[in-house]
N, C-alpha and C positions, 0 to 999 in steps of 0.2 A: 572491912570494907567502907568502901567511899563511893556515896552517890553523888551526884550536880545536885547542886540545887536546883537549875531549872528540871532535870531528869524528877526530885525529889515532889516538888513543886507542881508537875502533871501528876506524879502517882498520888498525889493527895486527892486530886479531882476526881478520878476515876473508880468506878463502881460498876457493877454489876458484869460481863463478859468481859470487858475491858481489863477491871481491876483481876479478872482470876488469869489477864494473860499474865498480868504485870505484878501479880507474886511472885510465880515463879522465877522470875529475873532478882530477884531480890533474895528468894531464897541460895538459887545459885552462883550467886555473887556476878551476874552476867556483865561483860565489860561495856555491854550497852548504855550500864548506867552512868559511866563515864563518858557518855561522850553524849549530851543535846543530839548533834545531827544525825547522828547515826540512827538514834531512836528513835527521832521520829521518821525517819525514814522509817523505819522498821515496823512503828505503830499503823503509819499509812499503806505500807503494801497490807498488813493486815487490816485494818478500821477501815481505810479512805475510799474515796470513788476515784477508779480506777478509770472510768471513762468520764471524769469530771468534764473536761474540755468541750466533749462532746456534746453532753446534758446542759453546757452554758450554754453553747452555740444555738441549740435550739431552743433555750428560753428567750433568748435573745432576739429570737427570729421570729419569737410569736411577742414580744413585747408591742405595747402600741401605747401613744398619750391620751387617745380616749378622752375624756373630758377635762382632765387632771391640764395644769401649766406646762407649758417647755421646762420650766427647770424643775419639777417634779420626775419628769419623764427621763430629765437628762439626767437625775441624782440615779434612776434605776440601773437606766443605759451603762451609767460609769460603772455600776457595782459589777455587772455581767461582762463590761469589757475587758474590766482588769484582768481576767481570769482567761483572756482566749488573746492567743499570737497571733494579730492578725494588724496590719500598718493600718494608718489612716485613712487610707481612700475607700479599705474594703469599712471600715468603722462608718465612715463617712454614707456610706449607702446606704446600710444596716437600718443607719439613725434617721438618716430620711425618709426610709421606707415604713415608719413605725409614728411619723407626724400626722396629726389633724389634717384632713385635707385642707382648711382653709389656710391654717399655716403653710400649706407646700406650695397652694395657691398664689401666697399673697411672695413667700421666695423667688417665684419665677421673675417676679419686678428685678432681681437684682441682675447688672448684665455680664455677672462674670462668676464662676466657680468658686467656692471658695477652697483656701489653697492647703485648710489642714480639718483636722475633727475640731478642734476648739472656733475656729471662725466659724465653720457649721452649725455649733451650738450654738454660738453667740448673734449669728444671725437670727436663726429658729428664735431664740429665746424675745427677741427685737421683737420680730414680727407678731410672738405670739402678743408679747406687752401691747403692743399696735392695735389688735383683732380686740383685745380686751376692754381697750380704752374707747375702741367704736363703740362696743356691744353695750358698756356703762354710759355712753353719751345718749346713745337711742331711747335710755331708759327711761330717760329725765327728760326727752321729747314725745311727749305724748300729742299724734296727732289727731287733730281736730277732725270730725265724721259731719257726715252735713246733715243726720237730727239735730246735734249740738249746737244752741243758738252760741251767737256772741253774746258781748257785753253789749255792741251797738242795739243790734235787735230788741232785746230785753228793755233796756230804756227807751227806745223810738215809741216802742208800740203800747200805748197804753191798758188795761187792764182790763179784760173784756168781764161782761158779766155772765154769770156761768147760770144756767137754769135746772130749777130745782123738780126733780122729777119724784112726784105724790105718790105715784103708785109703787115703783120702786123702793121708798124710801117706808113702804107698811110692811113691805114685804123681808126686812132684814129684821137681824135680831141685835140688841147691845154686846158688846166680849165680855167676857167677864174675864175680868184682868187678873182677879187672887186665882187662879185655876191651877198656877204651878205650886203656890201655896198648900193646896192640901195635899200634893203631892209627895211633899217630903225637899230635902234639899238636894239640888242636883249632885253626883256623886263623881 
């Protein structure tokens, strides 16, 4: 009996129900053991997802960028798109649908439509990168509120004398600094 090395490798990886399916093939010296393509085809008929394209379409329609970078969304999108027999135009539409709104808004600035899925993804990644740069820039630009004193106003005003309220001082109790030490270390 001759078993293809590829079929033999797959056979060593099987367990449970799939191994129970494979064992009779070995015992009967099935011709499937000599033809890897036919073996895989028969295996898919028995154990594969017979409606995988439809399920993948459902998954890709639900896919959204969310808070992730466009490059992460692109990676997930490509994994699913590889199993769908659609052209670039349909995939471009689906890709654009799942993008975050701020990226979609920035993409509107382009005067022309992308000509391929690769170009559409490249534009979206560039837009997302620009938005990320701008958000990062805003974090370092802290606007001054009206209540915050400027350097000039602090230097220009002399220190004012503060009045001391004796009645308030008589009602206050001193702080107990080592209160935490009595309770033991924090966990």
